N, CA, C, O and the ligand as a Tripos MOL2 file, in Angstrom:
@<TRIPOS>MOLECULE
protein
  245   243    62     0     0
PROTEIN
NO_CHARGES

@<TRIPOS>ATOM
      1 N          95.0970   92.3730  110.4060 N.3       1 MET1
      2 CA         94.4570   93.4680  109.6760 C.3       1 MET1
      3 C          95.2270   94.7650  109.9130 C.2       1 MET1
      4 O          95.7610   95.0150  110.9940 O.2       1 MET1
      5 N          95.2610   95.5620  108.8790 N.am      2 VAL2
      6 CA         95.8450   96.8880  109.0010 C.3       2 VAL2
      7 C          94.7720   97.9060  108.6210 C.2       2 VAL2
      8 O          93.7420   97.5530  108.0470 O.2       2 VAL2
      9 N          95.0250   99.1620  108.9460 N.am      3 THR3
     10 CA         94.0700  100.2230  108.6600 C.3       3 THR3
     11 C          94.4980  100.9760  107.4190 C.2       3 THR3
     12 O          95.6450  101.4120  107.3140 O.2       3 THR3
     13 N          93.5670  101.1330  106.4670 N.am      4 CYS4
     14 CA         93.8300  101.9610  105.2960 C.3       4 CYS4
     15 C          93.3670  103.3780  105.6030 C.2       4 CYS4
     16 O          92.1750  103.6270  105.7830 O.2       4 CYS4
     17 N          94.3110  104.2950  105.6600 N.am      5 ASN5
     18 CA         93.9690  105.6700  106.0140 C.3       5 ASN5
     19 C          93.2500  106.4060  104.8960 C.2       5 ASN5
     20 O          92.7920  107.5320  105.0940 O.2       5 ASN5
     21 N          93.1440  105.7920  103.7290 N.am      6 LEU6
     22 CA         92.4930  106.4370  102.6000 C.3       6 LEU6
     23 C          91.0240  106.0340  102.5020 C.2       6 LEU6
     24 O          90.2570  106.6760  101.7850 O.2       6 LEU6
     25 N          90.6210  104.9770  103.2130 N.am      7 CYS7
     26 CA         89.2410  104.5000  103.1690 C.3       7 CYS7
     27 C          88.4160  105.1740  104.2580 C.2       7 CYS7
     28 O          88.9720  105.7210  105.2100 O.2       7 CYS7
     29 N          87.0810  105.1360  104.1230 N.am      8 PRO8
     30 CA         86.2190  105.6740  105.1870 C.3       8 PRO8
     31 C          86.4750  104.9350  106.4940 C.2       8 PRO8
     32 O          86.7450  103.7340  106.4810 O.2       8 PRO8
     33 N          86.3930  105.6440  107.6350 N.am      9 PRO9
     34 CA         86.7250  105.0390  108.9310 C.3       9 PRO9
     35 C          85.8930  103.8090  109.2690 C.2       9 PRO9
     36 O          86.3590  102.9360  110.0010 O.2       9 PRO9
     37 N          84.6500  103.7240  108.7400 N.am     10 ASP10
     38 CA         83.8030  102.5810  109.0860 C.3      10 ASP10
     39 C          84.0970  101.3630  108.2210 C.2      10 ASP10
     40 O          83.5080  100.3050  108.4390 O.2      10 ASP10
     41 N          84.9920  101.4860  107.2480 N.am     11 ASP11
     42 CA         85.2940  100.3580  106.3620 C.3      11 ASP11
     43 C          86.7220  100.4820  105.8640 C.2      11 ASP11
     44 O          86.9620  100.6020  104.6620 O.2      11 ASP11
     45 N          87.6670  100.4510  106.7910 N.am     12 ASN12
     46 CA         89.0500  100.7370  106.3980 C.3      12 ASN12
     47 C          90.0270   99.6590  106.8360 C.2      12 ASN12
     48 O          91.2330   99.9000  106.9050 O.2      12 ASN12
     49 N          89.5000   98.4410  107.1380 N.am     13 HIS13
     50 CA         90.4020   97.3750  107.5690 C.3      13 HIS13
     51 C          90.7250   96.4600  106.3960 C.2      13 HIS13
     52 O          89.8440   95.9860  105.6790 O.2      13 HIS13
     53 N          92.0150   96.2340  106.2320 N.am     14 VAL14
     54 CA         92.5040   95.4580  105.0870 C.3      14 VAL14
     55 C          93.4900   94.4300  105.6190 C.2      14 VAL14
     56 O          94.2710   94.7180  106.5260 O.2      14 VAL14
     57 N          93.4490   93.2230  105.0470 N.am     15 HIS15
     58 CA         94.4500   92.2240  105.4230 C.3      15 HIS15
     59 C          95.8420   92.7390  105.0650 C.2      15 HIS15
     60 O          96.0630   93.2740  103.9780 O.2      15 HIS15
     61 N          96.7640   92.5680  105.9930 N.am     16 ALA16
     62 CA         98.1240   93.0570  105.7640 C.3      16 ALA16
     63 C          98.7050   92.4700  104.4890 C.2      16 ALA16
     64 O          99.4530   93.1410  103.7770 O.2      16 ALA16
     65 N          98.3620   91.2100  104.1970 N.am     17 ASP17
     66 CA         98.9070   90.5640  103.0080 C.3      17 ASP17
     67 C          98.4190   91.2080  101.7200 C.2      17 ASP17
     68 O          99.0710   91.0830  100.6830 O.2      17 ASP17
     69 N          97.2750   91.9010  101.7690 N.am     18 SER18
     70 CA         96.6910   92.4290  100.5410 C.3      18 SER18
     71 C          96.6560   93.9450  100.5000 C.2      18 SER18
     72 O          95.9880   94.5280   99.6460 O.2      18 SER18
     73 N          97.3780   94.5980  101.4250 N.am     19 ILE19
     74 CA         97.3020   96.0660  101.4600 C.3      19 ILE19
     75 C          97.8490   96.6690  100.1720 C.2      19 ILE19
     76 O          97.3170   97.6680   99.6880 O.2      19 ILE19
     77 N          98.8970   96.0810   99.6110 N.am     20 LEU20
     78 CA         99.4430   96.6510   98.3760 C.3      20 LEU20
     79 C          98.4640   96.4830   97.2180 C.2      20 LEU20
     80 O          98.3010   97.3960   96.4090 O.2      20 LEU20
     81 N          97.8050   95.3140   97.1300 N.am     21 ASP21
     82 CA         96.7920   95.1250   96.0950 C.3      21 ASP21
     83 C          95.6190   96.0760   96.3240 C.2      21 ASP21
     84 O          95.0640   96.6350   95.3780 O.2      21 ASP21
     85 N          95.2480   96.2530   97.6030 N.am     22 HIS22
     86 CA         94.1580   97.1660   97.9310 C.3      22 HIS22
     87 C          94.4920   98.5790   97.4510 C.2      22 HIS22
     88 O          93.6710   99.2300   96.8040 O.2      22 HIS22
     89 N          95.6830   99.0410   97.7650 N.am     23 LEU23
     90 CA         96.0830  100.3900   97.3490 C.3      23 LEU23
     91 C          96.1090  100.5070   95.8340 C.2      23 LEU23
     92 O          95.6750  101.5120   95.2710 O.2      23 LEU23
     93 N          96.6220   99.4650   95.1760 N.am     24 ARG24
     94 CA         96.7560   99.5110   93.7200 C.3      24 ARG24
     95 C          95.3820   99.5530   93.0490 C.2      24 ARG24
     96 O          95.1850  100.2680   92.0660 O.2      24 ARG24
     97 N          94.4210   98.7700   93.5940 N.am     25 LEU25
     98 CA         93.1120   98.6680   92.9600 C.3      25 LEU25
     99 C          92.1540   99.7620   93.3970 C.2      25 LEU25
    100 O          91.3870  100.2800   92.5850 O.2      25 LEU25
    101 N          92.1950  100.1240   94.7010 N.am     26 MET26
    102 CA         91.2040  101.0390   95.2470 C.3      26 MET26
    103 C          91.6750  102.4880   95.2440 C.2      26 MET26
    104 O          90.8610  103.4090   95.1790 O.2      26 MET26
    105 N          92.9770  102.6890   95.3140 N.am     27 HIS27
    106 CA         93.5120  104.0510   95.3880 C.3      27 HIS27
    107 C          94.6640  104.2050   94.3830 C.2      27 HIS27
    108 O          95.7960  104.4980   94.7680 O.2      27 HIS27
    109 N          94.3640  104.0080   93.1060 N.am     28 PRO28
    110 CA         95.4520  104.0160   92.1090 C.3      28 PRO28
    111 C          96.1980  105.3500   92.0440 C.2      28 PRO28
    112 O          97.3970  105.3760   91.7650 O.2      28 PRO28
    113 N          95.4930  106.4610   92.3020 N.am     29 ASP29
    114 CA         96.1750  107.7590   92.2530 C.3      29 ASP29
    115 C          97.2390  107.8500   93.3330 C.2      29 ASP29
    116 O          98.3510  108.3180   93.0870 O.2      29 ASP29
    117 N          96.8830  107.3920   94.5510 N.am     30 GLU30
    118 CA         97.8380  107.4450   95.6550 C.3      30 GLU30
    119 C          98.9290  106.3870   95.4930 C.2      30 GLU30
    120 O         100.0770  106.6000   95.8820 O.2      30 GLU30
    121 N          98.5530  105.2370   94.9080 N.am     31 TYR31
    122 CA         99.5330  104.1500   94.7320 C.3      31 TYR31
    123 C         100.6240  104.5570   93.7570 C.2      31 TYR31
    124 O         101.8010  104.2690   93.9690 O.2      31 TYR31
    125 N         100.2180  105.2370   92.6760 N.am     32 GLY32
    126 CA        101.1880  105.6920   91.6920 C.3      32 GLY32
    127 C         101.9850  104.5290   91.1340 C.2      32 GLY32
    128 O         101.4130  103.5700   90.6170 O.2      32 GLY32
    129 N         103.2950  104.6080   91.2360 N.am     33 ASP33
    130 CA        104.1800  103.5710   90.7240 C.3      33 ASP33
    131 C         104.4790  102.5130   91.7790 C.2      33 ASP33
    132 O         105.3470  101.6640   91.5780 O.2      33 ASP33
    133 N         103.7710  102.5580   92.8930 N.am     34 GLY34
    134 CA        103.9940  101.5790   93.9410 C.3      34 GLY34
    135 C         105.0150  102.0670   94.9400 C.2      34 GLY34
    136 O         105.5510  103.1670   94.8100 O.2      34 GLY34
    137 N         105.2870  101.2340   95.9520 N.am     35 PRO35
    138 CA        106.2220  101.6430   96.9960 C.3      35 PRO35
    139 C         107.6320  101.8290   96.4520 C.2      35 PRO35
    140 O         108.0810  101.0850   95.5800 O.2      35 PRO35
    141 N         108.3170  102.8330   96.9820 N.am     36 ALA36
    142 CA        109.7040  103.0600   96.5830 C.3      36 ALA36
    143 C         110.5660  101.9140   97.0960 C.2      36 ALA36
    144 O         110.3550  101.4030   98.1960 O.2      36 ALA36
    145 N         111.5340  101.5220   96.2860 N.am     37 ARG37
    146 CA        112.4290  100.4070   96.6500 C.3      37 ARG37
    147 C         113.8780  100.8420   96.5380 C.2      37 ARG37
    148 O         114.2580  101.6040   95.6490 O.2      37 ARG37
    149 N         114.6690  100.3380   97.4630 N.am     38 TRP38
    150 CA        116.1030  100.5030   97.3370 C.3      38 TRP38
    151 C         116.6080   99.5670   96.2480 C.2      38 TRP38
    152 O         115.9130   98.6180   95.8820 O.2      38 TRP38
    153 N         117.8160   99.8190   95.7190 N.am     39 PRO39
    154 CA        118.3540   98.9350   94.6680 C.3      39 PRO39
    155 C         118.3950   97.4650   95.0770 C.2      39 PRO39
    156 O         118.3350   96.5940   94.2090 O.2      39 PRO39
    157 N         118.4940   97.1650   96.3620 N.am     40 ASP40
    158 CA        118.5330   95.7600   96.7940 C.3      40 ASP40
    159 C         117.1440   95.1610   96.9760 C.2      40 ASP40
    160 O         117.0140   94.0090   97.3870 O.2      40 ASP40
    161 N         116.0870   95.9510   96.6660 N.am     41 GLY41
    162 CA        114.7310   95.4260   96.7310 C.3      41 GLY41
    163 C         113.9990   95.7370   98.0150 C.2      41 GLY41
    164 O         112.7970   95.4920   98.1100 O.2      41 GLY41
    165 N         114.6970   96.2770   99.0170 N.am     42 GLY42
    166 CA        114.0550   96.6010  100.2800 C.3      42 GLY42
    167 C         113.1510   97.8090  100.1380 C.2      42 GLY42
    168 O         113.4000   98.6890   99.3140 O.2      42 GLY42
    169 N         112.0950   97.8490  100.9490 N.am     43 ASN43
    170 CA        111.1880   98.9860  100.9170 C.3      43 ASN43
    171 C         111.8580  100.2190  101.4940 C.2      43 ASN43
    172 O         112.5750  100.1380  102.4910 O.2      43 ASN43
    173 N         111.6180  101.3720  100.8560 N.am     44 VAL44
    174 CA        112.0720  102.6420  101.3980 C.3      44 VAL44
    175 C         111.0750  103.0920  102.4660 C.2      44 VAL44
    176 O         109.8770  103.1950  102.1990 O.2      44 VAL44
    177 N         111.5680  103.3550  103.6630 N.am     45 VAL45
    178 CA        110.7240  103.8270  104.7530 C.3      45 VAL45
    179 C         111.1080  105.2660  105.0700 C.2      45 VAL45
    180 O         112.2700  105.5680  105.3430 O.2      45 VAL45
    181 N         110.1110  106.1530  105.0300 N.am     46 VAL46
    182 CA        110.3520  107.5450  105.3520 C.3      46 VAL46
    183 C         109.8580  107.7940  106.7710 C.2      46 VAL46
    184 O         108.6560  107.7330  107.0330 O.2      46 VAL46
    185 N         110.7780  108.0720  107.6840 N.am     47 ASP47
    186 CA        110.4270  108.3340  109.0760 C.3      47 ASP47
    187 C         110.5500  109.8260  109.3230 C.2      47 ASP47
    188 O         111.6500  110.3730  109.3940 O.2      47 ASP47
    189 N         109.3830  110.4840  109.4550 N.am     48 THR48
    190 CA        109.3840  111.9310  109.6550 C.3      48 THR48
    191 C         109.4050  112.2890  111.1370 C.2      48 THR48
    192 O         109.2960  113.4630  111.4920 O.2      48 THR48
    193 N         109.5470  111.2740  112.0140 N.am     49 THR49
    194 CA        109.4710  111.5510  113.4480 C.3      49 THR49
    195 C         110.8380  111.8180  114.0590 C.2      49 THR49
    196 O         110.9290  112.1750  115.2330 O.2      49 THR49
    197 N         111.9060  111.6510  113.2770 N.am     50 ILE50
    198 CA        113.2300  111.8730  113.8420 C.3      50 ILE50
    199 C         113.8590  113.1150  113.2070 C.2      50 ILE50
    200 O         113.5480  113.4760  112.0720 O.2      50 ILE50
    201 N         114.7290  113.7450  113.9490 N.am     51 GLU51
    202 CA        115.4490  114.9330  113.4970 C.3      51 GLU51
    203 C         116.9140  114.5610  113.2910 C.2      51 GLU51
    204 O         117.3980  113.5900  113.8720 O.2      51 GLU51
    205 N         117.6270  115.3410  112.4550 N.am     52 PRO52
    206 CA        119.0590  115.0330  112.2620 C.3      52 PRO52
    207 C         119.8240  114.9370  113.5730 C.2      52 PRO52
    208 O         120.7330  114.1170  113.7000 O.2      52 PRO52
    209 N         119.4650  115.7690  114.5530 N.am     53 ASP53
    210 CA        120.1700  115.7420  115.8340 C.3      53 ASP53
    211 C         119.9910  114.4120  116.5600 C.2      53 ASP53
    212 O         120.8300  114.0300  117.3750 O.2      53 ASP53
    213 N         118.8740  113.6910  116.2590 N.am     54 ASP54
    214 CA        118.6670  112.4000  116.9100 C.3      54 ASP54
    215 C         119.7550  111.4150  116.5120 C.2      54 ASP54
    216 O         120.0780  110.5010  117.2710 O.2      54 ASP54
    217 N         120.3180  111.5960  115.3320 N.am     55 ILE55
    218 CA        121.3500  110.6840  114.8260 C.3      55 ILE55
    219 C         122.7380  111.2220  115.1230 C.2      55 ILE55
    220 O         123.6500  110.4700  115.4670 O.2      55 ILE55
    221 N         122.8880  112.5590  114.9850 N.am     56 THR56
    222 CA        124.2170  113.1490  115.1160 C.3      56 THR56
    223 C         124.5110  113.5930  116.5380 C.2      56 THR56
    224 O         125.6000  114.0940  116.8170 O.2      56 THR56
    225 N         123.5470  113.4150  117.4460 N.am     57 ASN57
    226 CA        123.7220  113.8420  118.8270 C.3      57 ASN57
    227 C         124.0210  115.3370  118.8980 C.2      57 ASN57
    228 O         124.8390  115.7710  119.7100 O.2      57 ASN57
    229 N         123.3690  116.1120  118.0630 N.am     58 GLY58
    230 CA        123.5190  117.5510  118.0930 C.3      58 GLY58
    231 C         124.8830  118.0300  117.6750 C.2      58 GLY58
    232 O         125.2720  119.1490  118.0090 O.2      58 GLY58
    233 N         125.6230  117.2100  116.9510 N.am     59 GLY59
    234 CA        126.9350  117.6040  116.4850 C.3      59 GLY59
    235 C         128.0360  117.2670  117.4690 C.2      59 GLY59
    236 O         129.2110  117.4710  117.1660 O.2      59 GLY59
    237 N         127.6810  116.7480  118.6580 N.am     60 GLN60
    238 CA        128.7050  116.3800  119.6350 C.3      60 GLN60
    239 C         129.1380  114.9510  119.3840 C.2      60 GLN60
    240 O         128.3290  114.0970  119.0220 O.2      60 GLN60
    241 N         130.4190  114.7000  119.5780 N.am     61 GLN61
    242 CA        130.9380  113.3570  119.3720 C.3      61 GLN61
    243 C         130.7590  112.5120  120.6290 C.2      61 GLN61
    244 O         131.1390  111.3410  120.6450 O.2      61 GLN61
    245 ZN         91.6710  101.8970  101.1620 Zn       62 ZN62
@<TRIPOS>BOND
     1     1     2 1
     2     2     3 1
     3     3     4 2
     4     3     5 am
     5     5     6 1
     6     6     7 1
     7     7     8 2
     8     7     9 am
     9     9    10 1
    10    10    11 1
    11    11    12 2
    12    11    13 am
    13    13    14 1
    14    14    15 1
    15    15    16 2
    16    15    17 am
    17    17    18 1
    18    18    19 1
    19    19    20 2
    20    19    21 am
    21    21    22 1
    22    22    23 1
    23    23    24 2
    24    23    25 am
    25    25    26 1
    26    26    27 1
    27    27    28 2
    28    27    29 am
    29    29    30 1
    30    30    31 1
    31    31    32 2
    32    31    33 am
    33    33    34 1
    34    34    35 1
    35    35    36 2
    36    35    37 am
    37    37    38 1
    38    38    39 1
    39    39    40 2
    40    39    41 am
    41    41    42 1
    42    42    43 1
    43    43    44 2
    44    43    45 am
    45    45    46 1
    46    46    47 1
    47    47    48 2
    48    47    49 am
    49    49    50 1
    50    50    51 1
    51    51    52 2
    52    51    53 am
    53    53    54 1
    54    54    55 1
    55    55    56 2
    56    55    57 am
    57    57    58 1
    58    58    59 1
    59    59    60 2
    60    59    61 am
    61    61    62 1
    62    62    63 1
    63    63    64 2
    64    63    65 am
    65    65    66 1
    66    66    67 1
    67    67    68 2
    68    67    69 am
    69    69    70 1
    70    70    71 1
    71    71    72 2
    72    71    73 am
    73    73    74 1
    74    74    75 1
    75    75    76 2
    76    75    77 am
    77    77    78 1
    78    78    79 1
    79    79    80 2
    80    79    81 am
    81    81    82 1
    82    82    83 1
    83    83    84 2
    84    83    85 am
    85    85    86 1
    86    86    87 1
    87    87    88 2
    88    87    89 am
    89    89    90 1
    90    90    91 1
    91    91    92 2
    92    91    93 am
    93    93    94 1
    94    94    95 1
    95    95    96 2
    96    95    97 am
    97    97    98 1
    98    98    99 1
    99    99   100 2
   100    99   101 am
   101   101   102 1
   102   102   103 1
   103   103   104 2
   104   103   105 am
   105   105   106 1
   106   106   107 1
   107   107   108 2
   108   107   109 am
   109   109   110 1
   110   110   111 1
   111   111   112 2
   112   111   113 am
   113   113   114 1
   114   114   115 1
   115   115   116 2
   116   115   117 am
   117   117   118 1
   118   118   119 1
   119   119   120 2
   120   119   121 am
   121   121   122 1
   122   122   123 1
   123   123   124 2
   124   123   125 am
   125   125   126 1
   126   126   127 1
   127   127   128 2
   128   127   129 am
   129   129   130 1
   130   130   131 1
   131   131   132 2
   132   131   133 am
   133   133   134 1
   134   134   135 1
   135   135   136 2
   136   135   137 am
   137   137   138 1
   138   138   139 1
   139   139   140 2
   140   139   141 am
   141   141   142 1
   142   142   143 1
   143   143   144 2
   144   143   145 am
   145   145   146 1
   146   146   147 1
   147   147   148 2
   148   147   149 am
   149   149   150 1
   150   150   151 1
   151   151   152 2
   152   151   153 am
   153   153   154 1
   154   154   155 1
   155   155   156 2
   156   155   157 am
   157   157   158 1
   158   158   159 1
   159   159   160 2
   160   159   161 am
   161   161   162 1
   162   162   163 1
   163   163   164 2
   164   163   165 am
   165   165   166 1
   166   166   167 1
   167   167   168 2
   168   167   169 am
   169   169   170 1
   170   170   171 1
   171   171   172 2
   172   171   173 am
   173   173   174 1
   174   174   175 1
   175   175   176 2
   176   175   177 am
   177   177   178 1
   178   178   179 1
   179   179   180 2
   180   179   181 am
   181   181   182 1
   182   182   183 1
   183   183   184 2
   184   183   185 am
   185   185   186 1
   186   186   187 1
   187   187   188 2
   188   187   189 am
   189   189   190 1
   190   190   191 1
   191   191   192 2
   192   191   193 am
   193   193   194 1
   194   194   195 1
   195   195   196 2
   196   195   197 am
   197   197   198 1
   198   198   199 1
   199   199   200 2
   200   199   201 am
   201   201   202 1
   202   202   203 1
   203   203   204 2
   204   203   205 am
   205   205   206 1
   206   206   207 1
   207   207   208 2
   208   207   209 am
   209   209   210 1
   210   210   211 1
   211   211   212 2
   212   211   213 am
   213   213   214 1
   214   214   215 1
   215   215   216 2
   216   215   217 am
   217   217   218 1
   218   218   219 1
   219   219   220 2
   220   219   221 am
   221   221   222 1
   222   222   223 1
   223   223   224 2
   224   223   225 am
   225   225   226 1
   226   226   227 1
   227   227   228 2
   228   227   229 am
   229   229   230 1
   230   230   231 1
   231   231   232 2
   232   231   233 am
   233   233   234 1
   234   234   235 1
   235   235   236 2
   236   235   237 am
   237   237   238 1
   238   238   239 1
   239   239   240 2
   240   239   241 am
   241   241   242 1
   242   242   243 1
   243   243   244 2
@<TRIPOS>SUBSTRUCTURE
     1 MET1         2 RESIDUE 1 A MET
     2 VAL2         6 RESIDUE 1 A VAL
     3 THR3        10 RESIDUE 1 A THR
     4 CYS4        14 RESIDUE 1 A CYS
     5 ASN5        18 RESIDUE 1 A ASN
     6 LEU6        22 RESIDUE 1 A LEU
     7 CYS7        26 RESIDUE 1 A CYS
     8 PRO8        30 RESIDUE 1 A PRO
     9 PRO9        34 RESIDUE 1 A PRO
    10 ASP10       38 RESIDUE 1 A ASP
    11 ASP11       42 RESIDUE 1 A ASP
    12 ASN12       46 RESIDUE 1 A ASN
    13 HIS13       50 RESIDUE 1 A HIS
    14 VAL14       54 RESIDUE 1 A VAL
    15 HIS15       58 RESIDUE 1 A HIS
    16 ALA16       62 RESIDUE 1 A ALA
    17 ASP17       66 RESIDUE 1 A ASP
    18 SER18       70 RESIDUE 1 A SER
    19 ILE19       74 RESIDUE 1 A ILE
    20 LEU20       78 RESIDUE 1 A LEU
    21 ASP21       82 RESIDUE 1 A ASP
    22 HIS22       86 RESIDUE 1 A HIS
    23 LEU23       90 RESIDUE 1 A LEU
    24 ARG24       94 RESIDUE 1 A ARG
    25 LEU25       98 RESIDUE 1 A LEU
    26 MET26      102 RESIDUE 1 A MET
    27 HIS27      106 RESIDUE 1 A HIS
    28 PRO28      110 RESIDUE 1 A PRO
    29 ASP29      114 RESIDUE 1 A ASP
    30 GLU30      118 RESIDUE 1 A GLU
    31 TYR31      122 RESIDUE 1 A TYR
    32 GLY32      126 RESIDUE 1 A GLY
    33 ASP33      130 RESIDUE 1 A ASP
    34 GLY34      134 RESIDUE 1 A GLY
    35 PRO35      138 RESIDUE 1 A PRO
    36 ALA36      142 RESIDUE 1 A ALA
    37 ARG37      146 RESIDUE 1 A ARG
    38 TRP38      150 RESIDUE 1 A TRP
    39 PRO39      154 RESIDUE 1 A PRO
    40 ASP40      158 RESIDUE 1 A ASP
    41 GLY41      162 RESIDUE 1 A GLY
    42 GLY42      166 RESIDUE 1 A GLY
    43 ASN43      170 RESIDUE 1 A ASN
    44 VAL44      174 RESIDUE 1 A VAL
    45 VAL45      178 RESIDUE 1 A VAL
    46 VAL46      182 RESIDUE 1 A VAL
    47 ASP47      186 RESIDUE 1 A ASP
    48 THR48      190 RESIDUE 1 A THR
    49 THR49      194 RESIDUE 1 A THR
    50 ILE50      198 RESIDUE 1 A ILE
    51 GLU51      202 RESIDUE 1 A GLU
    52 PRO52      206 RESIDUE 1 A PRO
    53 ASP53      210 RESIDUE 1 A ASP
    54 ASP54      214 RESIDUE 1 A ASP
    55 ILE55      218 RESIDUE 1 A ILE
    56 THR56      222 RESIDUE 1 A THR
    57 ASN57      226 RESIDUE 1 A ASN
    58 GLY58      230 RESIDUE 1 A GLY
    59 GLY59      234 RESIDUE 1 A GLY
    60 GLN60      238 RESIDUE 1 A GLN
    61 GLN61      242 RESIDUE 1 A GLN
    62 ZN62       245 GROUP 0 **** ****
């Protein structure tokens, strides 16, 4: 089970296999056109927890 952050806290558990159907049927405004995909079909994941310096080591080689 996964948690749907858009549902009320007392009724927000959804089977992981059906989370996309849940979003599409229950939260169509938020679902929009569905999850973003890369050209190869992989899901686009947006990680807002990292900073550019985490990858570039602050510009030091
Ligand atoms: Zn929901």
